N, C-alpha and C positions, 0 to 999 in steps of 0.2 A: 699639860701644857694647853693642849684645846682650849680647856674653859678659859684660861688667861689670855689669851688670843683673843676670842670672844668678845670675852669683858672688855680688854680694850678697844677692841672694834666696835664696840656698841655706846661704850663712852663717847668716842671719839664723833658716831655720829650724833649722837644728843646733842654733842657739844656745838657741831655744824647746826645743825635742827634750832640750838637754843638761842643763835646769833640773830641778833633787831640791829634796825635800822635804827634811826633818831626818831621818825614818826612811830614805829611800832615800840618802839621803846617808850617812848612818852605815853603812847595808849594803855599800855601793860600796866604802868607805874599807878592808873588811877586817878592822879593829882593835877594831871592836865586836860583835861576836858573841856576845856574851855580854849585852850590851846589849840587842840585838836580843829576841834571846830574852827576855829580862826583860820590856822593854816590849810584848812581844805577850803574856806569861803577865800580865799586869796590866790586859792590854786599851785601852793609852792608843794602839795603831797611828793609832787612825783621829783622835784628837786629834793627836797630831804628825805628821800628815799636813793638818790642817786648814790656815786661814790664817795662824792666830798673828797677828805675830809672835814667834819663842821666842827665847831663850838657854838653849842647852843645857852645862852644864859635864859631859862623858859621860867616864866608865870606861872605861880602855879593856880589854881580856880579861884584860891583865897586871896589872891594878888585882881585878877581878874575882876572881882566881887568890888576891890576897893573904887572900881572906875563908875560913876553913875550909871544906871542901866539904859539912859537914855544916849547918854553919850557912847557906850558901848553898841548899843545896838546900829547906832547912825555909823560907827565904826565898821563895823561886823559888813555893810551893806554898799561901804565903798571902797572896790577893792583895789584902788591906787594906793587910795591912804591906807588900808590895811595893810598892803606889803610893804610899805616903808616904814610901820613901825614893828612889824614882826620880822623883816631882811635887817632892823636896826637889834636885834635879838643876838645875829649869828656872826659869829667871827668863821673864816677862813682858818682850816686846818683843824690839828687833834690837839687844845691846850689843855692838856692836863691840871689841876690846882695846885702840885707843885710847882709846875713851868709856869705861875702867872707872877706879873712881874707887874709893881706898880707904875701905873702910866697912862698915856692916851693907847686906844688899840683899838685900829681900823675893824669896821664892821664893812659885813656886803652888802648895804645899804647906802653906804659912802661914807656916812660922818663917821663919828670918833667916840664911842665910851672912854670914860676916865675910871679906870680901878686903884683902888688906892685899901691900906689896909691898917687897922688902927686895932688897939688892943685888942686881935689875934682874930678879928674880925675885917671879913672881905666884902669890899662894897666895889659894887659896879655902877657909874652916875649916881641914884637915891636908893638904889636897892641894896638890900643885904644877901648875900650870899647865904643858906640857908642848907644847902647841902652839895656835895663835888664829886667829881669823879664820875658819873651814872656813866657805863663804859656802853656805848652802841657799837654797832660793826663798820658805821662808818663815823664814827666820830664822839663826842662825850659831851653830856649836859650835866650842868650847874642849874642847880634849882635859886630862883630868886624871891621876893616876896614881893615887889610891886612891876609893875608893866611898865619898861622902861619908851620914855616919846624922845622919837627924833626931833630937832626944830623942822617946824614944818615949812 
């Protein structure tokens, strides 16, 4: 019985220690290095480590690579524009894939994303959702293949 109680206690402590916020979850995934760099440059780390909950449509490094280098470098240096772009990828609340409905979704930036589904594929604006429901302790990440650009 003692061994069983110790095993349960250990597994619970590992579960708690393993919980990660949106930023740490993105870092540990290994495919969001540019996104994490951008979040740091925009000063949004504390926000995305906050209680949330948040739903983040996270562009991969390959998605950021589609942006011409000069344009990406300029964006990373313009904190206001960068913040606008990044917050356009964030929706308040934790919205799991099963709960997503086609239509307009308000973003933290203030604009609206268009979500649509066709032939079993989900799109957010012009980006394809390639992976869903990456859970974090303060929200969820859905992976997209293109960086979304709000109307500037």
